[in-house]
N, C-alpha and C positions, 0 to 999 in steps of 0.2 A: 504494500500500500504506500502511495506517495505520502511523504511527511506533511501533516497539516501545517498551514501557514497562519500567521497572525500579524496584526498591527496593534501597537500599544499607544493609545492616545492618553495624554496627561501621564506620562510614563514615570515621572519622578526619578528616584535613584535606581529604579530597575527591579523592584521587588516582583512585580507582576511579570515582567519580561523573563526573569530567571525562573519564576514558578511555572510559567507556560512552557518554557524550554524543558523543564524537568518532566512535564506532562507529555512531551513528545512533539511540541510545536516548534516550527522554525519561525522566529520572530523577525520578519523582514525589515520592519521599520518602526520608529518610535518618534513621538513628538513631546517635547518638554521645553517650557519657556524659561524656567529658572536656571541661570548659568551654572551654579554649583551642582545642582541636581543633574543637569545635562552632562557636566564633566564626569560625575560619578557614573552615570549610565554609560557614557562613551568608553570609560576606562574598563568597565566590567563586561561590556557587550560590544566589542569592536566589530563583530560581524553583522550587527543590526544597524541599518542606516538611520541616522539621527537627524531630525529637524529641530534645531534650537530656535523655536519660533512661537509666536502668539498664534494659537489655533484659529483665532478670529480672522487673521489675515492670510492664512494658509489655504491655497486652492487645493481642494481634495482631489479633483480630477487630475491636476498636474502631478500631485504626489503619486497617485495610482500609476500614471504613465511612466513616471521616473522609476518606479519599482518594476516596470515591465509587466503589469498585471492587466488583464481584461476584466470588464465587469463580470462579477459572479465567480471569479477565479480564487479569491481570497477565502480562506476557511473561517477566520474569526476576526472580528473587530472588537477589541477590548477598549473600554473608555471608563475613566475614573475622574470626572470633573471635580475641581476643588469643592470640598464639602463644608467649608467653614460657615457659609451662609445658611446651611440647613442644620448645623450642629449646635448642641447646647454646651459643648466642651471647649471650642476653640474660637478665636477671633482672628480675622484675616487682616493683612496689611496690603497696601498698594491698591488693589481693586476694592470697590465697595461690595457689600454682600449682594446687592442687586446684580452687579456685573458678574460676580462669581457664579451666582445662581443661573444666570442666563447662559453660561458656558455649556450647561447641560444640553441645550437645544442644538448646539453645533454637531452633536452626535448624528443628527438626522442628515446633515449635509454629507458627512463621510459615508453613511450607509447608502445614500443615493448614488454616490460616486463609485463605491467599491462593490455594492450589492453582495456582501459576504454571505456565506452560508449561515453564519451565526453571529450574534452580537452579545457581548457580555458587558453590562453596565454595573459598576460597583460604587456605592455611596453610603451615607449614613441613613438610618431609618427615617429621619425627618423628611427626606425627599418624598416619601410615600404620600405625604399630605399636600404636596405642591402641584400646582396645575401644570408645571413644565413636564413632569413625568407623564401625566396623562397625554400631553401633546406629543411627546416622543413615542409613546405606545400607539396612539392613533395614527401617527405618521408611518410607523413601521407596519401596522396592520394594512394600511393602504398600499404598501409596497409588497405585500404578500407574506409577511412574517407572522408567525404565532408567537405570542409573548406571555411570560409569566413573571411575577414579582415574588421574591422570597425574602424572609429575614433569616440571616445566616449568622450563627454564633460561632466564631472562629475557634473558641476553646473546645468545641465539640469535635473538631477535626484535626487535632494535633498541634494547635497553636497555643503556647503557654501564656495566654492572655485573653481576658474577657473583652472581646471586640465584636460587638453586634453590628452587622452591616446589612444594608439593603442590596439585593442582587436582582437585576433584571436580565433574564435570558430571552433571546429572540432567535427563532430558527426559521429560515426561509422555506416556504413551500411545504411545511409540515402539515399533514392533513389532520392528525389527531392532536388534541390539546396536550400541552406540556404538563408533566406531573405537578400536582398541587404541593407536594412536599419534596424539596430538593434532596432529602435524604434517600429517596428512592433511587436516585442516580449514583449516590456516592457512599452508601451505607458501609461499604467495606473499608472506608478511610476513617471511620470514627475511632478516635483514641483520645485519651486524656494525658497531657504532658504537664508536669508541674514546673514551677520555678526551680525547685531543688534539682529536678532532672536536668534542666537546661543549664543551670549554673555549674553543676557538677561536671557535665560534659565540657562546658566551656573551660573550666579550670584545667582539665586534662589536655586541652589543646593550646592553652594560653602561651604566648611568646613574649619575651621581655621587651621587644622592640615594637610592640603593637601600638600605633599612634592613637588608637581608640580606647586604650586602657587608661582612661583618665576621667575624672569626675569634677563637678563644679566645686571649687574651693569655697569654704564658708568663713565668715567672720568668727571671732572667738565667741561672741554672743550667740550666734546661730548654732555653732558647734555644741555649746553647752545645752541648748534647747534640744538638739538631735540626740545627744547622749542621754537625755532624760526620758526619751520615748522608748517604752519596752517593746519586745518582740510582738508583732501583731497589732501594735498600738498606733496612736495618732495624736494630733494636737490636743484632743480632749482628755488625754491621759497626762498632760503636762501639769506640774505644779503651777499654782497661780502666778508665781514670779516669772515664769518663762512664757506665759501666754501673752499673745499680742492683744491689743485693745480691740482690734477688729474681730478676733476670735471670741472674745468674751461676749460680744453682742449677738453671736450666732448660737444655734442649738444643734444637737446631733441629728435631729430629724430633717432639718432644712438645709444644713450647711454642706457645701461641697468639701471633698477631702483635701487636706494639705498636711505636710509633715507626717504622712502616714507611712508605716513600714509595709513593704510588700511581704506577703505571707509565703513561707516556704512551700507548703504542701497543697498547692492549688495553682490556678492561673493568676498571673499578674493583672492589675487593672489595665484599661486601655492606654497604650502608649500614645501620647500627644506630642505636639511640636515643642513642648517643654518637659519632655519625659525624663530628664536628668536633673530637674530643678525641684528640690524638696518642697519649696513654698507653693508649688503649682499642682500638687497632687500627691498621691500615695506612691512616691518614687524613691523612698529611702530603702537602702539595702536591708534585707531581712534581719541581720544581726550586727553588721558593721555600722559604725557611726558616720555614715556618709550617704550621699545620693548614689544611685547606680551609675556605672560608667557608661560611656557611649557604646562600648562593645557589648555590655550586658543588655542595654536597651535594644541594640540591633539583634541580639540573640533571641530576645522575646518577640521580635518581629520575624523570627526564623530565617534571618540572613545567615549565610555560611560564616563561620568564625574568621575566615580570611578575606571576607568581602571588603574591597577598598572603597573608601569614601573620600571625596574631594571637598575642600572648602574650609571655612573657619569652624570653630567649635559650635557656634550657634547655627551655622548652615547645616552641619551634619546632624545636630539634634533635630532640626526641622525636617530634614530629609527622612530620618528614621521615623518620626511621628507621622509623617504624611504617607508613608509607604503602605502598599498592599502587602500583608505578610506573604512571604514566599510560599510557605506551605499551603496557605489558603488559595493562592493562585493556581498551585499545582492541582489541588482537589477540584477546583472549579474547571480547570482545563480538561480534566478527565470527564466531568459532567458534560461539557460541550461535545467532546468526542463521542460520547455515548449517544447523544442526540442526533448527530449529523452523519455518523458512519453506521 
């Protein structure tokens, strides 16, 4: 069988590109606007043609022709438009939320140009309530695609992180409806991987010259606060003298997490674009008095332990938080193959 092909829109650091490759796809091309993320993608995926471009100004038909593809020849179009406008966890910079949200509809332009056998859209669950998703689905239906929307919990399928995502699958010319439960397509990939499992494996691989083996340095005052947090605890376990005034005004039921320790024997919380910053979530090491390192955060996104990242510390932290977990992309790639072959 000819190897299936894919295009990765909003490719970021290449988590989905790598995951799809592990599922047997040849990722022909990728689009990413962020310079540091594009540099990371290019370094790790030299055989995939990269467009460092704003997707709004990229001509989809020209891209298809440059790749030497005829309409209908591509197997999979994967798209992961920026999700900050739909998410309760993150805030975006540069583009407004409105502009970020509108990027979703550019998926339709590329589908029209490539007419792939399948489309995979990944985003946060908040997109399900937005009219743009309905527009995308209606547009794909008019092009002859069957679509289905799923909520996907990454920790159910071997990602050591609670990361709930919205997945839209679309298959061209499929006469029967797509399964209502995505697990019907990928049940054999169900597995639970803990933080302990991941960090233990990482330690066995660790090298002394790893540029990602570093964490955010803290002031003496913050370090004392971190040292006072017990295993499995968070800011509500702090003695009053270490609590911030803003923390005292919140309660456990309504407050978001910060200065929380990741727990060993389960999945980590969702990695965000501030995933090594203790004040921004439960990103403290389970027992050491520090935030997790960039490499530890990348491992929770299931990047290989030797995956190279380009850019500043903040650039890399953002790339890791924005990434599609590699393992998740692999599992979804197998789901697509099952639907189209």
